[in-house]
VOBA-510434 format. One line per field, with one value per residue (C-alpha): residue in one letter; residue number from 0; x, y, z. Coordinates in steps of 0.2 Angstrom, whole numbers. Last residue first. Example, Ala and Ser with C-alpha at 12.3 -4.5 7.8 and 13.67 -1.06 7.14 Angstrom:
% residues 2
residu <- [s:a];
num <- [1:0];
c1 <- [68:62];
c2 <- [-5:-22];
c3 <- [36:39];
***
This chain:
% residues 886
residu <- [q:y:s:e:r:g:s:l:r:f:i:l:k:v:i:e:v:i:v:l:p:l:l:a:l:g:l:v:i:l:w:q:q:t:n:l:a:v:v:s:f:i:d:q:l:f:p:v:f:i:v:a:v:q:l:l:a:s:v:l:g:a:l:i:l:y:k:n:r:f:i:g:e:k:f:v:s:h:r:e:s:r:v:n:i:a:h:t:l:q:s:l:g:l:v:a:f:a:m:t:r:a:v:e:t:g:y:h:a:l:d:y:k:f:a:f:l:t:i:a:g:i:v:i:g:q:y:i:i:r:f:g:l:g:e:a:f:i:s:a:k:p:d:r:p:k:q:k:m:i:d:k:e:k:p:d:v:g:l:a:l:a:p:l:s:d:t:v:l:n:v:w:l:i:h:i:p:l:l:p:q:t:w:n:l:l:t:a:i:f:l:a:i:i:e:g:i:n:c:s:l:l:f:h:i:s:k:r:i:n:a:y:i:g:r:g:e:e:i:a:s:v:i:t:a:f:n:d:d:t:l:v:m:e:a:a:e:k:a:v:d:t:g:t:i:g:m:a:c:g:i:d:a:k:k:l:a:p:a:d:n:v:g:d:g:t:m:a:v:i:k:g:e:k:q:w:a:s:v:i:r:v:k:h:e:p:s:v:r:a:y:v:s:l:d:q:v:k:n:e:l:e:q:d:s:m:k:e:l:e:s:g:s:v:a:e:s:a:e:q:i:i:g:l:e:k:a:i:a:v:a:t:d:k:h:d:g:t:i:m:v:p:k:i:g:a:q:r:c:l:a:v:s:d:k:v:e:e:r:p:p:d:i:m:g:m:l:g:i:f:i:l:q:n:e:m:t:s:s:s:i:e:q:p:i:a:d:i:e:k:f:a:l:g:l:v:r:y:a:q:s:s:l:q:y:n:a:q:q:i:k:e:k:d:q:e:e:l:t:r:v:e:g:h:v:y:i:k:t:c:i:d:l:l:v:d:p:a:g:k:t:f:v:l:y:e:g:e:e:k:k:n:v:t:t:m:l:k:r:d:s:d:f:p:v:e:a:v:r:p:h:q:i:q:k:d:k:k:t:m:g:i:n:h:a:l:r:v:f:a:v:e:t:p:d:g:i:s:k:e:e:g:e:l:i:q:i:e:a:d:n:c:l:l:g:t:e:l:i:r:e:q:g:p:s:l:s:p:f:e:l:n:k:i:d:v:m:e:d:d:v:y:i:q:q:i:t:m:k:n:q:t:l:t:g:t:k:d:s:c:i:v:s:a:s:g:l:t:e:v:a:p:l:k:r:i:i:a:n:s:r:i:m:r:q:v:g:l:a:l:v:v:t:v:i:a:p:l:g:e:p:i:a:a:v:a:l:s:v:a:t:m:f:m:g:f:v:d:r:g:q:l:v:g:v:l:f:m:i:a:c:v:a:l:a:a:i:g:l:l:k:g:l:e:e:l:r:k:q:l:p:t:q:i:a:e:s:q:q:i:m:h:a:i:k:g:i:e:t:d:m:g:t:k:t:v:v:a:k:g:r:g:y:t:v:v:s:s:m:y:m:l:n:k:r:d:g:l:p:v:e:e:l:d:i:e:q:s:h:k:d:v:p:v:s:e:g:t:l:a:s:e:q:i:k:l:s:a:t:e:i:l:r:g:d:a:p:i:y:d:g:a:d:l:l:v:i:d:g:p:v:l:e:k:a:p:i:q:q:t:v:g:e:r:i:v:k:a:s:p:t:s:l:k:k:l:a:a:l:s:q:e:a:k:n:e:q:v:v:g:m:i:a:n:v:i:v:i:a:i:i:l:i:a:d:k:t:e:g:i:a:g:s:v:l:a:a:a:l:l:v:l:i:l:f:d:k:f:q:d:f:i:m:s:f:i:s:k:g:k:q:e:e:l:e:n:l:g:y:k:e:q:r:k:i:v:e:e:k:s:l:g:s:q:v:d:v:k:f:h:k:v:t:q:e:r:d:w:q:y:f:n:q:q:e:m];
num <- [885:884:883:882:881:880:879:878:877:876:875:874:873:872:871:870:869:868:867:866:865:864:863:862:861:860:859:858:857:856:855:854:853:852:851:850:849:848:847:846:845:844:843:842:841:840:839:838:837:836:835:834:833:832:831:830:829:828:827:826:825:824:823:822:821:820:819:818:817:816:815:814:813:812:811:810:809:808:807:806:805:804:803:802:801:800:799:798:797:796:795:794:793:792:791:790:789:788:787:786:785:784:783:782:781:780:779:778:777:776:775:774:773:772:771:770:769:768:767:766:765:764:763:762:761:760:759:758:757:756:755:754:753:752:751:750:749:748:747:746:745:744:743:742:741:740:739:738:737:736:735:734:733:732:731:730:729:728:727:726:725:724:723:722:721:720:719:718:717:716:715:714:713:712:711:710:709:708:707:706:705:704:703:702:701:700:699:698:697:696:695:694:693:692:691:690:689:688:687:686:685:684:683:682:681:680:679:678:677:676:675:674:673:672:671:670:669:668:667:666:665:664:663:662:661:660:659:658:657:656:655:654:653:652:651:650:649:648:647:646:645:644:643:642:641:640:639:638:637:636:635:634:633:632:631:630:629:628:627:626:625:624:623:622:621:620:619:618:617:616:615:614:613:612:611:610:609:608:607:606:605:604:603:602:601:600:599:598:597:596:595:594:593:592:591:590:589:588:587:586:585:584:583:582:581:580:579:578:577:576:575:574:573:572:571:570:569:568:567:566:565:564:563:562:561:560:559:558:557:556:555:554:553:552:551:550:549:548:547:546:545:544:543:542:541:540:539:538:537:536:535:534:533:532:531:530:529:528:527:526:525:524:523:522:521:520:519:518:517:516:515:514:513:512:511:510:509:508:507:506:505:504:503:502:501:500:499:498:497:496:495:494:493:492:491:490:489:488:487:486:485:484:483:482:481:480:479:478:477:476:475:474:473:472:471:470:469:468:467:466:465:464:463:462:461:460:459:458:457:456:455:454:453:452:451:450:449:448:447:446:445:444:443:442:441:440:439:438:437:436:435:434:433:432:431:430:429:428:427:426:425:424:423:422:421:420:419:418:417:416:415:414:413:412:411:410:409:408:407:406:405:404:403:402:401:400:399:398:397:396:395:394:393:392:391:390:389:388:387:386:385:384:383:382:381:380:379:378:377:376:375:374:373:372:371:370:369:368:367:366:365:364:363:362:361:360:359:358:357:356:355:354:353:352:351:350:349:348:347:346:345:344:343:342:341:340:339:338:337:336:335:334:333:332:331:330:329:328:327:326:325:324:323:322:321:320:319:318:317:316:315:314:313:312:311:310:309:308:307:306:305:304:303:302:301:300:299:298:297:296:295:294:293:292:291:290:289:288:287:286:285:284:283:282:281:280:279:278:277:276:275:274:273:272:271:270:269:268:267:266:265:264:263:262:261:260:259:258:257:256:255:254:253:252:251:250:249:248:247:246:245:244:243:242:241:240:239:238:237:236:235:234:233:232:231:230:229:228:227:226:225:224:223:222:221:220:219:218:217:216:215:214:213:212:211:210:209:208:207:206:205:204:203:202:201:200:199:198:197:196:195:194:193:192:191:190:189:188:187:186:185:184:183:182:181:180:179:178:177:176:175:174:173:172:171:170:169:168:167:166:165:164:163:162:161:160:159:158:157:156:155:154:153:152:151:150:149:148:147:146:145:144:143:142:141:140:139:138:137:136:135:134:133:132:131:130:129:128:127:126:125:124:123:122:121:120:119:118:117:116:115:114:113:112:111:110:109:108:107:106:105:104:103:102:101:100:99:98:97:96:95:94:93:92:91:90:89:88:87:86:85:84:83:82:81:80:79:78:77:76:75:74:73:72:71:70:69:68:67:66:65:64:63:62:61:60:59:58:57:56:55:54:53:52:51:50:49:48:47:46:45:44:43:42:41:40:39:38:37:36:35:34:33:32:31:30:29:28:27:26:25:24:23:22:21:20:19:18:17:16:15:14:13:12:11:10:9:8:7:6:5:4:3:2:1:0];
c1 <- [156:148:137:132:149:149:163:150:137:150:156:138:134:149:143:126:133:143:128:116:128:132:115:117:133:123:109:120:130:113:107:123:121:102:106:106:98:107:109:110:96:85:88:86:69:63:68:60:71:85:74:61:73:75:57:53:66:59:41:47:58:43:32:44:47:28:26:38:39:44:62:59:69:78:82:87:101:101:114:108:91:80:96:100:84:87:104:94:87:104:111:97:101:120:120:109:119:135:127:122:139:148:135:139:158:162:157:171:184:171:160:174:178:159:154:169:165:148:153:166:153:141:154:161:144:142:158:154:135:139:153:142:128:139:129:129:127:112:125:121:116:98:105:93:79:83:77:64:50:58:58:47:56:44:37:46:35:50:59:45:49:68:63:53:66:82:76:67:75:93:94:87:98:114:109:105:123:131:139:155:165:179:194:207:211:206:191:185:188:178:163:161:165:153:139:142:143:125:119:126:118:101:100:107:96:80:85:88:71:64:73:65:48:49:54:40:27:33:32:14:9:15:6:-10:-9:-11:-28:-37:-46:-42:-24:-17:1:12:4:1:-15:-22:-18:-26:-42:-44:-42:-55:-58:-43:-30:-14:4:18:34:52:43:42:26:17:25:17:0:-2:-11:-24:-28:-26:-9:5:23:36:54:70:83:100:100:97:81:75:78:68:53:53:55:41:29:34:29:12:9:12:2:10:26:29:44:59:76:81:76:87:103:93:81:96:103:86:85:74:62:48:49:45:30:25:26:38:37:50:51:34:41:38:34:26:19:1:-5:10:7:-12:-7:7:-4:-18:-6:2:-13:-19:-11:-2:14:17:33:35:54:57:69:58:54:50:37:30:26:18:7:2:-3:-12:-25:-37:-37:-33:-47:-53:-56:-70:-71:-89:-92:-106:-123:-122:-139:-141:-145:-141:-140:-158:-162:-145:-141:-157:-175:-185:-203:-198:-203:-214:-212:-193:-182:-164:-149:-131:-117:-98:-87:-70:-59:-48:-29:-25:-21:-38:-47:-38:-39:-58:-59:-49:-60:-75:-68:-64:-81:-89:-78:-84:-102:-115:-132:-142:-152:-154:-153:-137:-129:-136:-127:-133:-128:-121:-117:-98:-97:-102:-88:-75:-83:-84:-101:-118:-135:-152:-167:-182:-200:-216:-233:-239:-225:-206:-205:-187:-177:-160:-143:-126:-111:-93:-100:-88:-88:-107:-118:-136:-149:-164:-183:-197:-187:-198:-195:-203:-203:-186:-180:-187:-178:-162:-161:-155:-149:-131:-123:-136:-132:-113:-116:-128:-115:-100:-111:-111:-92:-91:-102:-117:-123:-116:-118:-116:-117:-129:-137:-140:-139:-142:-134:-139:-132:-141:-138:-144:-156:-144:-130:-144:-151:-134:-131:-148:-147:-130:-136:-152:-141:-142:-149:-159:-146:-128:-113:-98:-89:-92:-79:-86:-76:-85:-94:-111:-105:-88:-89:-75:-72:-84:-79:-74:-72:-57:-53:-35:-18:-24:-40:-32:-14:-4:10:29:35:54:66:57:67:52:41:53:50:32:35:44:26:18:0:0:-17:-16:-31:-22:-30:-22:-6:-6:-9:5:17:13:16:33:38:32:42:58:56:53:69:79:74:89:102:117:133:127:120:137:146:135:140:159:156:148:163:175:167:168:186:190:203:222:225:227:210:202:211:205:187:188:195:182:168:174:175:158:150:158:152:135:134:140:129:114:118:120:103:96:102:95:78:78:82:67:71:63:51:54:43:41:24:18:25:15:-1:2:4:-12:-21:-14:-21:-9:-12:-30:-36:-30:-38:-57:-66:-77:-95:-101:-114:-116:-111:-101:-93:-82:-63:-58:-51:-46:-54:-46:-51:-46:-28:-24:-24:-11:1:2:19:18:3:-11:-25:-38:-57:-68:-71:-70:-73:-63:-71:-63:-50:-36:-26:-23:-29:-41:-45:-52:-70:-76:-87:-96:-107:-111:-96:-93:-76:-68:-52:-51:-44:-55:-71:-75:-87:-104:-114:-118:-118:-105:-106:-91:-86:-74:-58:-46:-55:-69:-73:-67:-80:-94:-106:-121:-127:-131:-133:-125:-114:-107:-110:-105:-111:-99:-99:-90:-80:-62:-59:-60:-45:-35:-39:-33:-17:-13:-16:1:3:-9:0:16:11:4:20:31:22:23:42:45:35:45:62:58:52:68:79:69:69:88:92:80:88:106:111:126:117:102:114:122:105:99:116:114:96:101:115:102:90:104:108:90:84:72:57:59:55:38:33:39:28:13:14:19:8:7:5:-12:-14:-26:-42:-47:-45:-31:-23:-21:-34:-46:-43:-48:-63:-69:-67:-78:-91:-91:-85:-95:-111:-112:-94:-87:-71:-54:-44:-33:-47:-58:-43:-39:-57:-59:-44:-27:-16:-25:-21:-2:3:12:7:0];
c2 <- [-30:-37:-22:-7:-5:3:-8:-12:-18:-29:-37:-40:-48:-60:-64:-68:-79:-89:-92:-97:-108:-117:-123:-139:-143:-143:-153:-166:-168:-169:-182:-192:-191:-197:-212:-213:-226:-231:-225:-233:-222:-236:-247:-233:-229:-247:-244:-227:-217:-210:-206:-199:-187:-179:-179:-171:-158:-154:-152:-141:-130:-128:-123:-110:-104:-102:-92:-79:-66:-80:-76:-58:-45:-40:-58:-62:-49:-36:-37:-48:-53:-68:-78:-82:-91:-103:-107:-116:-128:-130:-136:-149:-157:-157:-162:-177:-183:-181:-190:-205:-205:-206:-219:-230:-227:-230:-222:-212:-209:-209:-197:-184:-186:-185:-171:-161:-164:-158:-142:-138:-140:-129:-115:-116:-113:-98:-91:-94:-89:-73:-68:-70:-60:-46:-33:-42:-61:-59:-49:-31:-26:-22:-10:-11:1:14:9:19:8:-7:2:-10:-25:-37:-52:-69:-78:-85:-89:-102:-110:-111:-119:-132:-136:-138:-153:-161:-160:-155:-165:-181:-179:-177:-192:-202:-199:-205:-194:-195:-203:-213:-201:-199:-181:-175:-185:-179:-161:-163:-172:-160:-144:-149:-152:-135:-127:-134:-126:-109:-112:-116:-102:-88:-94:-94:-77:-70:-76:-67:-50:-53:-56:-40:-29:-37:-33:-15:-14:-21:-9:5:-2:-3:15:18:11:3:-8:-25:-20:-32:-38:-46:-35:-38:-48:-34:-20:-30:-34:-15:-8:2:-10:-21:-8:-15:-16:-20:-26:-24:-13:-19:-28:-13:-2:-12:-13:6:11:-2:7:4:8:6:3:-3:0:-7:6:3:20:9:4:22:25:9:14:31:24:12:26:36:22:22:40:55:70:73:66:71:67:73:76:58:56:70:61:45:56:64:47:41:57:70:79:67:71:89:83:72:85:87:91:94:112:114:115:105:88:72:80:75:93:97:82:86:104:98:85:97:110:96:90:72:57:53:47:52:47:42:40:27:31:24:41:46:32:36:54:47:36:50:60:45:43:56:51:66:76:74:93:105:124:132:150:162:168:178:184:181:193:180:161:157:164:163:146:138:135:142:147:156:150:162:174:172:172:172:160:159:147:147:131:129:114:117:116:128:142:138:143:159:163:161:172:186:184:186:201:209:206:214:229:231:231:218:227:221:206:204:188:192:195:190:198:206:208:190:184:188:182:164:163:168:156:141:133:133:140:139:147:148:149:158:156:145:144:140:128:124:128:120:127:120:130:128:135:125:110:110:106:103:117:112:112:108:103:101:115:108:90:92:100:86:73:82:81:95:88:95:79:78:95:91:74:81:95:82:70:84:85:66:65:53:39:38:22:25:10:7:-7:3:22:31:47:55:66:76:93:111:107:102:115:129:123:124:141:147:140:148:165:165:161:143:138:123:116:119:125:129:113:118:132:149:162:179:191:183:167:159:140:129:110:102:84:74:56:45:46:52:44:28:32:45:48:33:29:26:19:20:11:-6:-19:-25:-25:-37:-49:-51:-52:-69:-77:-72:-66:-57:-51:-35:-30:-32:-50:-54:-48:-60:-74:-69:-68:-86:-91:-81:-91:-107:-104:-99:-115:-126:-119:-121:-138:-147:-135:-141:-144:-158:-168:-165:-171:-187:-190:-188:-201:-213:-211:-213:-230:-235:-231:-239:-229:-228:-210:-205:-212:-202:-186:-188:-191:-175:-164:-170:-168:-150:-145:-152:-144:-127:-128:-132:-119:-105:-110:-111:-95:-85:-92:-88:-70:-68:-75:-64:-48:-52:-59:-49:-56:-50:-36:-39:-47:-33:-20:-28:-28:-9:-6:-15:-4:11:2:-7:-24:-24:-10:8:22:19:34:42:48:56:56:65:60:46:37:23:20:2:7:25:40:55:73:78:72:80:64:56:71:82:85:93:105:110:100:96:99:85:88:78:84:72:63:66:58:58:41:40:23:18:36:38:43:50:66:71:87:83:76:73:67:59:50:32:19:3:-3:12:7:14:22:38:36:33:28:20:23:9:15:4:-13:-19:-37:-40:-28:-40:-30:-19:-11:6:4:14:0:-1:11:5:1:-10:-26:-37:-22:-26:-25:-43:-45:-35:-47:-61:-51:-49:-67:-68:-83:-92:-108:-100:-101:-119:-124:-117:-126:-142:-140:-137:-152:-162:-156:-160:-177:-180:-176:-188:-202:-201:-201:-216:-225:-225:-239:-232:-228:-220:-208:-204:-200:-190:-180:-176:-171:-159:-152:-149:-140:-129:-124:-119:-126:-139:-128:-123:-141:-141:-125:-133:-148:-138:-129:-111:-98:-93:-74:-68:-57:-43:-42:-31:-45:-45:-29:-35:-49:-39:-25:-35:-42:-25:-19:-32:-29:-10:3:17:25:42:45:38:29:29:29:43:53:52:58:72:78:78:88:79:84:72:58:59:45:29:17:0];
c3 <- [255:271:273:283:292:308:316:330:317:309:325:330:314:316:334:328:314:326:338:325:317:334:337:328:338:354:347:340:357:366:354:358:376:375:364:345:333:318:300:283:275:269:284:297:288:292:310:313:325:314:299:311:318:301:297:314:311:294:302:316:305:292:307:313:295:293:309:303:317:329:330:331:321:337:342:324:326:312:298:283:291:289:284:302:306:292:300:314:301:293:309:311:294:295:314:310:296:306:320:309:301:318:324:309:309:328:344:352:338:325:336:336:317:312:323:318:300:302:312:298:284:293:297:279:272:283:277:259:258:269:257:241:249:252:244:227:225:213:203:199:181:186:200:214:216:230:247:256:249:259:276:285:279:271:281:276:263:253:269:272:255:259:276:268:254:265:276:262:245:250:266:258:243:254:265:249:243:259:272:283:269:278:278:264:270:252:253:270:264:249:257:272:262:249:262:270:252:250:266:261:244:250:263:253:238:249:257:239:235:250:244:227:234:245:231:220:234:235:216:217:230:219:204:215:218:200:201:186:199:191:187:174:174:160:147:128:132:143:131:116:127:129:147:155:169:170:166:159:167:155:163:155:142:124:127:135:122:108:117:122:106:109:125:143:148:161:157:169:164:172:169:160:151:135:144:146:128:123:133:125:108:111:116:101:89:97:94:106:109:126:134:152:163:153:161:161:143:136:131:126:115:107:102:96:85:90:77:81:100:96:86:100:113:127:146:158:153:160:177:193:186:192:208:204:201:190:180:178:172:161:152:149:141:131:123:126:118:134:142:160:168:186:191:205:219:232:239:222:220:237:231:215:226:237:221:214:228:222:204:193:185:167:165:165:165:163:158:161:157:141:134:115:102:89:87:83:66:58:66:59:63:49:53:68:85:95:110:112:128:127:133:134:139:136:136:143:143:158:155:169:157:149:165:168:149:149:165:157:141:152:162:145:138:153:151:133:140:138:141:156:162:180:191:199:182:165:150:134:116:113:96:97:114:109:96:109:122:111:113:122:117:126:118:130:123:126:119:134:146:144:130:125:109:108:102:99:94:87:71:60:71:71:86:81:79:90:91:104:119:135:149:165:160:153:169:180:169:169:188:199:216:218:210:197:190:190:182:168:163:163:152:139:138:139:123:125:137:155:166:184:195:210:201:186:188:171:165:149:136:122:130:129:143:156:152:151:168:176:169:175:193:195:189:200:215:221:238:231:229:235:224:234:229:211:214:208:198:199:187:191:183:180:185:190:191:178:177:161:168:163:182:179:182:174:165:154:158:152:164:161:177:179:192:192:202:212:196:189:203:200:181:184:186:170:169:186:191:203:214:231:233:217:223:237:226:214:228:232:214:215:230:221:206:216:226:210:202:219:223:216:224:215:224:235:221:212:228:228:210:215:229:217:205:219:224:205:205:221:231:226:233:214:211:225:220:202:208:219:206:193:205:210:192:187:202:199:181:186:200:189:174:186:194:178:172:189:188:170:175:190:180:168:151:137:124:107:99:80:82:93:81:67:77:80:62:59:71:61:45:33:42:36:26:21:11:13:6:19:22:39:52:69:86:95:80:86:83:79:62:60:52:44:42:59:58:75:85:73:74:59:50:33:35:23:31:19:23:27:46:62:80:91:105:123:133:120:121:102:98:112:114:96:100:83:82:66:66:48:38:20:12:27:22:28:40:41:49:61:74:72:86:78:59:46:27:19:0:-4:-12:-3:0:12:12:30:36:31:20:23:7:0:-19:-33:-39:-21:-7:10:28:37:46:59:67:70:88:90:78:90:103:92:89:107:112:121:132:144:139:145:163:162:152:166:180:171:168:187:191:179:185:203:199:189:204:215:203:200:219:222:207:213:202:194:178:188:197:180:172:187:187:168:171:185:174:160:173:178:160:156:140:147:149:131:125:135:125:109:112:117:100:100:92:73:72:66:52:54:43:28:16:3:-5:-24:-25:-14:-26:-42:-33:-28:-46:-53:-40:-45:-33:-26:-35:-28:-23:-40:-37:-45:-28:-33:-41:-25:-14:-26:-27:-8:-5:0:15:27:14:19:8:9:-5:0];
***
C-alpha cells in the first residue's frame, strides 16, 4: 500500500486517486480486483507455539540440564532413588512453566476482535451492509452515531461528526471531524481531523469516507505488526538464575572432577569414587531451587491478586520490584477518565463547584446549570448502583454536575420540553436548543466556544438581572476564559434568550443571535485522588514516574504538576517535538523529561527503549490499543482491567483490576519483598550446600571414611532444606523497603555481600559436620559417627534458616517467631530428620542407627552453633559501623 499523507489531499484528489465515484461506489468487478491486490481487511495472526515446543523450552535452562545429567548418572550407577527424586523436581518445574506459557500472548486475536464485523458501503449505486473484512481501498463507507470504524479512511462529507479515538490516540474526549484538507507537513495522529481509523467509534453526527487503508496497513495493523516484532525480554531474576545455574553447574563439574582424580590417585576404588563424585554433584546443585523460586513467585501472585493485581507471567512479580521507571498513560490511569466540571464563571466571579448547593443557588448559578442540562443530548443512568453515561463526555459532565447537587435532567425536561434544535457543528462551534417556557413563550439555550459565543451576545445575566453587555464585561469574560484555559480546563460558554414564537425556519441565523451571556464552565478529566500520594511514594523509592499521553500538552502539564510528576513545563515534550529528535538525542534528554504529550504508538516504544538503554527497568502502564506495543516492549507491562482493551491486557504481564495507579506502587513493594525473599532462599540453600561440599571434599582430600552417603545429601537437599527455603519465601517485608533505591539491574544476585555470607556460613556448617563425624568416629564407631554427622548437618541447617532472615540485624531484634511459617517448616523438617533415625525401616533405607540421649545432646549442641557464630559476626560488623559485608 502506498504511503501518503491523505490528510493533505482535498476531496477531489482523494476520489481521483482511488478511482471511485462518490455516488455509485465501486463495481463488483473492481472490488474483486482490489481484494486480490490488497487482501482481506483483517489482521494477520502470528502462529503460536505448540505444546511440544513450550515443553521443550522448559528444558533449555543450564541448571535443569545439569540436574538431568546428574539424574542419568545416578540411575546408571544404580542410585535410582536419587535419580527419581531429581527427575520429579524437574518435571514439576516444567509443568508449571508450560501452564504459565499456555496463557501466552493473544494480542493479535484481541486486535481482531476490535475489527467491526460489518460496514455500511455504497457499491454499484446501492447502499449495502457487508462484512468488514470485504472492504477494499476506495470503498465509500457511510457513518452514523454508534458505528465502529471498519478501516482507515479519508472523510469526504461530515455533519457534526465526532469520533472517539481514545483507544488509539489516548485523547480523553471525542474528536470533532471535518472533510477539509490540512495544509501541514507533519500532523500528529490525534490532530488528523479529516481521517478516520479502524476500531474507533462514532459518538455523534454522520459522515462519508473513502477507505484508504485496510488490514495490516491500517494504524491498528501497524500496532499488530509491532507486537509481532517485539521480542520477549528476560526479567532480571531469570537472568540472575541463568547465571547462577551456569556457575553452579560448572563449579559442580569441576569439583567432582578434582575429587574423583584425587580419590583415584589415593588408590581408592574407581567405582566408589565415581559414586562419591556424583553425591558431591548432588550436594553442589540445589535441586529444589527452580521449584522453590516458582512457588515463591506463585505465592506472591496470590497475594497480589488480593491487592487487585493479576500477574499473567510469574517472573513479572520480581521485575516490578526492580522497576526504576514507570511510564504511565494519563487517561483512566492517572486520571478518572471522567470529564468533570471544576470551575464556573457566573455573576462576574469564579465559583468552585464545591460551593454550589441546591436549592440555595443564585439565579445565575441556577440558569447556567439549567442551560447546560437542557442544551444537552447526554444521559446518566444508575444501574445497580453503578453510573452508566450515554453521550459525549463533555455533555455528560454537565448532567453529572447538576445531578450531584440535586438538579435532575428529567425534571427540567418536564418543566421545559425541547421543541426544536440546531445541532452542534464543528464550523460554528455552537449547539442550540429551543425549549418551551410557558404558553406562547420559549427559551433558547446555546452553548459553545466562548469567543464565538461572545460575538453573538448583546446582553449579560448578572445576579438575576439582564443588562447590556459592555466592553468591560467582555474583558472580564475573556480574562476568566484565559484563567481557566491556562489551567488546562476545557472551557465552554453558555447563553440564553427568551422568544415569543418559534420562527418558521430553525437555523443558526435565526436562533443564534441577540443572546444573553450567562457564564463559563471549565472542565477537565481530574486526577485520581490517591495517585498524588502514590507518585510521592514512587519518588521516595527512587522510581521516576513518567506520563505518556495522547492528550494536549497543556492538559498533560497541568495534571502532571498537580500530581507532583513535574515541577516545570520544561520537563514536558510534545509528540511533534519528539519526532524531530534522533534516538541518540532522546537518550541524552530522557532523564530530564517526565511528560510526553500528543504521542503516537511508535513514540511510546521509543521512550521505553531510551530508558532501557540507560540501564533502567521500565514498567509501562496503559489501557488502549495504542499502548500494546510499548506494554510488550517494556520490562513489565501493566494493563488496566476495567477500562483496558483486550489488546492491552493480552500484551501486558500484569493487569490491574481496579485501574488504580496506587495498585502499581503496591505491586512494586510486593515485588521488592519477593526478590529479597528469593535472595534469602538462595542464601539459605547455597550456604547449606557449600556446607555439604566442604564436608565431602575435605573428607576425601584427607582420605577419611565418607561422613555422608549420597542419599543423605539428597534427603537434606529436598526435604530438610526445601521447607525452610519455601518459608523464607514468605518472610514479612522489611518496614523500610520503599525507602530503598531500586537495585542495579546489572548487579549480581550475590551483590551486597551475599556471596561472602554464603561462603563463610557454608564453611561453618561444613566444619561443624566434619567435627561431629571425626569426634564421634573416635568415640562411637563409623555407623554412629555417620548418623550423628547426618543429624548435625540437617538440624544445623534448620537453625541457620533463622540467620538468613536478616543480613545485619540480630534475629532476636527481628523476632524469631515473626515468621510463623518458618517455625512450622523447621518443626516439620526436624521431625522428618529425627524420624529417619528413630524409625527402624527408615534406618535401613538411609543406613543409619539409633542414637542415645548423650549423643542427641551432642547433636543438638553442635546444631545450634551456626546461630551463635553468625550472631557474633553480625555484632562485629554492626560495632565496626559497616552497613554491609562487602
